[in-house]
BATITI-209873 format. One record per residue (C-alpha): x, y, z. Coordinates in pm, whole numbers, padded with zeros to 5 digits, always signed. Example, Ala and Ser with C-alpha at 12.3 -4.5 7.8 and 13.67 -1.06 7.14 Angstrom:
+01230-00450+00780;+01367-00106+00714;
This chain:
+00000+00000+00000;+00124+00346-00092;-00033+00688-00027;+00046+00957-00281;-00108+01233-00491;-00373+01130-00741;-00434+01290-01085;-00768+01470-01098;-00920+01251-01373;-00865+00946-01150;-01013+01132-00853;-01324+01221-01049;-01374+00865-01172;-01351+00728-00819;-01597+00985-00688;-01845+00904-00957;-01814+00527-00930;-01842+00512-00552;-02054+00809-00451;-02281+00902-00743;-02282+00619-00999;-02609+00746-01146;-02461+01089-01228;-02226+01216-01499;-01856+01278-01442;-01912+01654-01450;-02148+01621-01155;-01867+01516-00917;-01622+01786-01022;-01572+02072-00774;-01493+02431-00868;-01214+02427-00608;-01052+02107-00735;-00771+02296-00907;-00650+02440-00576;-00707+02131-00365;-00476+01850-00260;-00581+01506-00376;-00434+01195-00218;-00507+00831-00267;-00420+00482-00152;-00256+00271-00420;-00237-00107-00406;-00033-00278-00679;-00051+00040-00885;-00429+00071-00861;-00598+00360-00678;-00825+00217-00407;-00930+00520-00203;-00923+00898-00263;-00968+01212-00058;-00958+01582-00148;-00830+01845+00096;-00889+02221+00092;-00719+02475+00320;-00874+02794+00452;-00760+03025+00734;-00589+02765+00943;-00852+02497+00905;-00873+02202+00669;-01180+02063+00500;-01175+01725+00333;-01432+01633+00071;-01534+01345-00154;-01371+01076+00060;-01435+00757-00132;-01307+00398-00123;-01358+00155-00408;-01653-00081-00367;-01524-00424-00275;-01223-00274-00096;-01418-00107+00184;-01373-00231+00538;-01010-00331+00481;-00850-00030+00646;-00757+00162+00331;-00990+00455+00405;-00878+00466+00768;-00513+00480+00663;-00587+00762+00419;-00779+00967+00672;-00498+00918+00926;-00254+01045+00664;-00461+01362+00622;-00491+01412+00999;-00115+01377+01041;-00050+01615+00752;-00283+01877+00904;-00111+01854+01244;+00236+01882+01089;+00124+02197+00911;-00016+02346+01234;-00377+02352+01119;-00618+02445+01396;-00906+02222+01294;-01024+01967+01040;-01381+01916+00925;-01609+01765+00664;-01973+01752+00569;-02040+01384+00630;-02319+01156+00527;-02512+01080+00843;-02478+00710+00771;-02095+00736+00759;-02013+00924+01079;-01876+00620+01265;-01532+00637+01102;-01499+01008+01183;-01594+00954+01547;-01306+00705+01574;-01074+00995+01494;-01226+01214+01765;-01438+01421+01528;-01771+01541+01663;-02100+01632+01503;-02181+02003+01520;-02502+02178+01428;-02815+02034+01273;-02846+01783+00992;-02955+01883+00644;-03067+01702+00331;-02913+01720-00013;-02948+01487-00312;-03186+01287-00094;-02905+01219+00157;-02880+01332+00522;-02560+01525+00604;-02403+01665+00919;-02085+01862+00985;-01809+01668+01163;-01518+01859+01315;-01209+01817+01532;-00979+02071+01692;-00621+01971+01615;-00429+02230+01814;-00583+02247+02158;-00551+02592+02306;-00512+02608+02680;-00789+02816+02834;-00701+02968+03169;-01002+02968+03402;-00950+03151+03732;-01173+03035+04016;-01371+03243+04262;-01528+03051+04552;-01805+03229+04742;-01912+03204+05105;-02140+03476+05247;-02082+03677+04930;-01706+03686+04986;-01418+03545+04783;-01263+03257+04979;-01061+02939+04929;-01091+02610+05110;-00828+02342+05157;-00946+02002+05028;-01308+02114+05050;-01293+02163+05426;-01516+02452+05534;-01318+02473+05859;-01006+02553+05655;-01144+02871+05501;-00944+03178+05406;-01106+03504+05293;-00912+03676+05013;-01150+03956+04920;-01490+04064+05051;-01584+04194+04705;-01579+03923+04432;-01648+04183+04162;-01311+04347+04232;-01140+04011+04181;-01332+03937+03860;-01252+04280+03718;-00882+04226+03788;-00896+03903+03592;-01084+04067+03306;-00857+04373+03295;-00557+04141+03266;-00713+03976+02960;-00866+03655+03094;-01202+03564+02943;-01335+03272+03152;-01439+03247+03517;-01521+02947+03736;-01762+03070+04005;-01844+02831+04288;-02126+02885+04536;-01989+02708+04844;-02292+02807+05051;-02512+02650+04784;-02303+02336+04771;-02342+02294+05147;-02715+02372+05148;-02804+02172+04838;-02963+02473+04666;-02825+02779+04484;-02761+03063+04730;-02516+03320+04590;-02697+03389+04265;-02684+03763+04333;-02304+03749+04313;-02336+03571+03979;-02582+03834+03857;-02344+04115+03954;-02039+03959+03790;-02229+03867+03475;-02370+04219+03436;-02050+04406+03526;-01800+04198+03326;-01790+04033+02986;-01635+03713+03119;-01779+03375+03022;-01890+03243+03360;-01960+02886+03460;-02145+02868+03791;-02180+02570+04023;-02270+02475+04376;-02608+02348+04491;-02764+02295+04147;-03013+02018+04223;-03350+02115+04073;-03504+02263+03759;-03549+02586+03954;-03178+02598+04038;-03085+02560+03670;-03327+02837+03572;-03185+03069+03838;-02830+03007+03720;-02903+03078+03355;-03137+03370+03429;-02865+03524+03647;-02621+03532+03358;-02414+03214+03368;-02298+03087+03029;-02265+02736+03169;-02406+02551+03467;-02147+02345+03654;-02279+02020+03794;-02122+01727+03972;-02306+01528+04237;-02640+01523+04059;-02481+01357+03754;-02383+01076+03991;-02691+01058+04211;-02968+01147+03967;-02861+01064+03614;-03217+01087+03481;-03255+01446+03599;-02921+01555+03457;-02987+01392+03121;-03321+01574+03111;-03134+01904+03151;-02893+01807+02874;-03186+01746+02642;-03367+02064+02750;-03081+02314+02734;-02818+02136+02523;-02503+01961+02642;-02292+02265+02552;-02460+02459+02835;-02312+02238+03106;-01966+02191+03252;-01949+01851+03418;-01731+01818+03725;-01571+01487+03814;-01418+01477+04160;-01190+01177+04191;-01024+00982+04469;-00803+00693+04357;-00982+00695+04018;-01326+00661+04180;-01589+00936+04177;-01633+01130+04502;-01945+01331+04591;-02102+01533+04872;-01811+01764+04926;-01570+01473+04880;-01695+01310+05198;-01841+01016+05006;-01647+00796+04764;-01848+00587+04520;-01762+00269+04333;-01794+00450+04000;-01475+00436+03794;-01388+00775+03647;-01353+00633+03296;-01698+00471+03302;-01845+00799+03428;-01688+00999+03146;-01778+00746+02878;-02144+00748+02985;-02181+01123+02962;-01986+01160+02639;-02254+00932+02495;-02511+01187+02616;-02333+01467+02431;-02118+01616+02709;-01800+01761+02555;-01623+01934+02842;-01538+01799+03185;-01320+01931+03463;-01158+01673+03683;-01034+01736+04038;-00819+01491+04229;-00942+01551+04584;-00603+01453+04725;-00444+01747+04542;-00691+02033+04574;-00577+02335+04771;-00240+02186+04865;-00033+02356+04593;+00156+02031+04536;+00097+01993+04161;-00191+01854+03953;-00267+01488+03876;-00078+01470+03548;-00084+01091+03517;-00461+01078+03569;-00522+01347+03309;-00293+01175+03060;-00490+00853+03098;-00821+01033+03046;-00697+01221+02738;-00555+00902+02588;-00884+00717+02637;-01108+01006+02528;-00913+01220+02276;-01231+01400+02167;-01298+01528+02519;-01224+01886+02626;-01061+01804+02960;-01000+02083+03210;-00745+02021+03483;-00840+02135+03831;-00669+02119+04169;-00309+02128+04280;-00172+02387+04037;+00109+02564+04223;+00322+02742+03961;+00358+02818+03590;+00543+02491+03529;+00229+02304+03636;+00020+02510+03394;+00260+02448+03106;+00264+02078+03183;-00116+02065+03166;-00096+02240+02830;+00170+02000+02705;-00029+01685+02783;-00333+01821+02598;-00567+01967+02860;-00795+02221+02695;-00813+02429+03010;-00694+02474+03366;-00893+02599+03664;-00659+02790+03894;-00743+02943+04231;-00521+02933+04535;-00195+02968+04340;-00318+03305+04212;-00441+03429+04546;-00124+03320+04726;+00090+03506+04470;+00258+03196+04330;+00133+03267+03978;+00102+03612+03822;-00214+03669+03622;-00013+03846+03352;+00191+03528+03301;-00127+03325+03263;-00255+03560+02995;+00051+03480+02782;-00062+03118+02760;
């Protein structure tokens, strides 16, 4: 087997034969073909599979991916698509996408591509856009934890180990925004303890006085809590325990609001899910938990190793590496243990799409201006 460039006449013939045998050769020709890259798999001198690639502003679209009838299912198409993926990464492309037949999305999902947007119909065939981010950008997400309306930090979730950093959370949020940070992780610790959202007024103030994209969590247990969070200005609702204890309710929210409106938190102790302020360890394996909710459409998860949080002893790199390896399509956000810029850079290097950072900022171990450079 050899992968190399294919002459356009051979590309057109393959497209017609495999994809639209009832149409003329002119039907399968694209206006952009002259500026595209066309590769194919050759076996004993015969072209078996073809793909056409078009570049635009840092992204890559592939079109008319076709494998000869009778040769499908033998790995030729997979090898060709892997070739294109590797080429795009080598050339520092940010993303790769295609308009896929709905019936053929399985192969793209194997490569970590995800369906985006609604389906549409053309030529009597259902299509959907499939896309993958190739160069993950690290998103820095500073954390503000709230008790009695004040900015605090706990150590390992212990309310007895509370330290107040600022009595005015808006001042803290504005400092982050002025420095150039765009995201904010806002945690209602009163709500988490009470089992119902409490500090929604703080959320409302920060959402109205800043332009930061805020995810808000703590005490979200009911439909009313979710409504309060979104009505108060949160871009995302952060949930954790309810996804463990009441899967049916959480899935209902995913269907009602869309999975992209939720940031799922996975607190972990020795690779098992922990809930109720980390006081209770379940028998749920972290990987089973993630796999289940990816199937429900969840795309972003932040994972906190409870043995690391608030101790400034470094994040759980090995755990995150295992998760990323098993779920390459997941947007994994590291949380807990970050103590310095080396920790942040290491999270970026292993492929985390974001890092939630709190105590290291407040204790002066990391300068916000350095984080902005990421």
